[in-house]
Every structure is written in C-alpha cells, then in structure tokens.
C-alpha positions, 0 to 999 in steps of 0.5 A: 528476508523482509526487516530481518535481511537488513541486519547484516548490512548494519554498520555505524558512519562514525567507523568511516570517519577517516575515509574520505567524504565520498565513501560517507555519502556512498554509505548514505546513499547504500542505506537508502536503498536498502530501505526501497528494496525492503519497502518493494519487495513487500508492496510488489507481493515478492516476499512469500510467507511468513508475512511481516508489516512492513515499515513505512517510509515516513513518520506516523505524524508525517502526513498530518493534517490530512491523516494525523499520527494516532490513527497512523500509529493505530492502523499500522501497528494494531489493524495492519498487524492485525491481518498479519497475525492472522494471514500467518497463522489461517497458511501456516503448515500449509502448501499456500504458506511459501507462495506470495500474496499475489500467487495467492488472491490470483488462484483463491479458487485454489484454496481449501474451501475451509480457509479460503474466506479467511485467507481472502479476508487476512492475506488481501488485508496484509496485500491492500495495507501495504500498497496502500502505505506507498500510494500516500507521502507527505511529500505527496498532493499536486497532479501525476505528470507523464504518462499517467497524466495524458492516460487520465486525461483520456480515459477521464476527460481530465485530471478533475473528472478522475478526482470527481469519479474516484471520490465518488467511488470512495464515498459510495463504497457501501460499509467497509472497502477500498476505491482504487484505480486499476489498469487491465489490457492497458486500460484505467478503471476505477473501482470499488472493493468490499472489506478486504478483497483485492483487484489482485482477484479480479485480474487487475493491476494495481495503480492508486488505493484509498482504504475507507474502512472508518479504522482509517479515518474515523478519530480524526474524521468522524463520519466525515468520509468525504473529508477524509477522501477529499485530504487524500489528495493532499498526500498521494504519492504520484510518482509511486503511482505512476511506476506501478503501470 
C-alpha cells in the first residue's frame, strides 16, 4: 500500500494524444487525486505496518525562505526516514505490526513493557512528522477562515492572541518537542509535547503541529527558535488545519 499501490495506475499522457482534450484533463485530475489519497492515507493513520516515508506535496525548496531546502531534505529523508526504519524494526513480528499509528499510540499501555518506550518514540516520530508535512504549504500563510476562524476567536479572543499563545508554547517547550493546536470535546487547546509524544495518546484530535526539535531549524536559524516559529506562520496551510475538525 502507500506509494507502491500507485504503480498500478501509471500511464503516459502521450498515450491519449489522439483523444479529446477532456480526456487529458481527466487523466491529470486522476493523477492529482491519487497523490492526494496517498498523502491523506498516510497522514490520517489509515495505513497499517509497514510504515513508509510519505512523498511530500511540494519540493524541498518550495517553502523558502521560511524553511530552507537543505533542512527540509535532511529532515524528511534522514530524520523522518530514521523513525520509519526504527518503528518497523521494533514492531516486526509482533501483533502490533498490522495496526495503525492511531491504534498504537492510543493504546501504549497495552504494549509489552520491553518495546513500549521505543514504540512511543519511533511510531510517534512517524506519526508526528507525517502530520506536520501537511500542516505547511508553499501556498500557506495568512489567516484561517470560516468555522475554524470563529472557533479560534471564541477560544482565544482573537487570531493574534492565538498566535501569541501558540508561539509562547513553542518557544517555551524545553528541549526537543512539539507545539500543537488540538481539539477535545469540541474545545480547542494549545499544548506542548516532549520528544515524539503524540496528542493521540492523550485523546486529542490534532489540528496543527509545529516541530521544535533543533533538527527542524538549526541549519538556517541556529539557536533562534523564535525566528523559526515566526517564519512558520508564513507557510501554515489553514485549509488542511480546518479539514481536521
């Protein structure tokens, strides 16, 4: 499943050169749909093991200058891939190997003690990163609209107050971790998690994530975490965030 299943749908646009233009448009739309489905399956934890590194919906350089290409490539192909490899290894030949990330992270207490911490760290790393990549976009930035905007204003007082509180949570996260906009019982909250801990383990629905591990920003921002956080707002995909509610 994941990236492999798309090979069954491969074909050349030139094969339709003698067909009406509408056919070409249909083919292009189909390819776009397949990419979207693949990304959504990975992001929303529908895929069982083995885990795979998701394909990003944009080039590594697409988020510059907010997030530089070198950092994005290393972050995706080295750090995220590392969590994928270790998650697959730790759960290999266990009953948990066919479960989804949501199932695993929501039932950590049921895992054997000898693999519980490694599972939390590495499956959490897979899950958190797969979600994070979809929270950002070269077409992002600006402000949320519609019901999400209303919910943010009702909860935090204004969008600017929300940004201030989220930024404070991300800046104040000691060491490695994440800042999140989450929802539980139809109420929005801002929380932080350490290392690769997931809000799913706490019963939250994830809406927005920001990785504040140093590997996410150090090459470009060094110790200036606040500058990285401020740049993050330029690439937030509010359409994706709204769709998670």
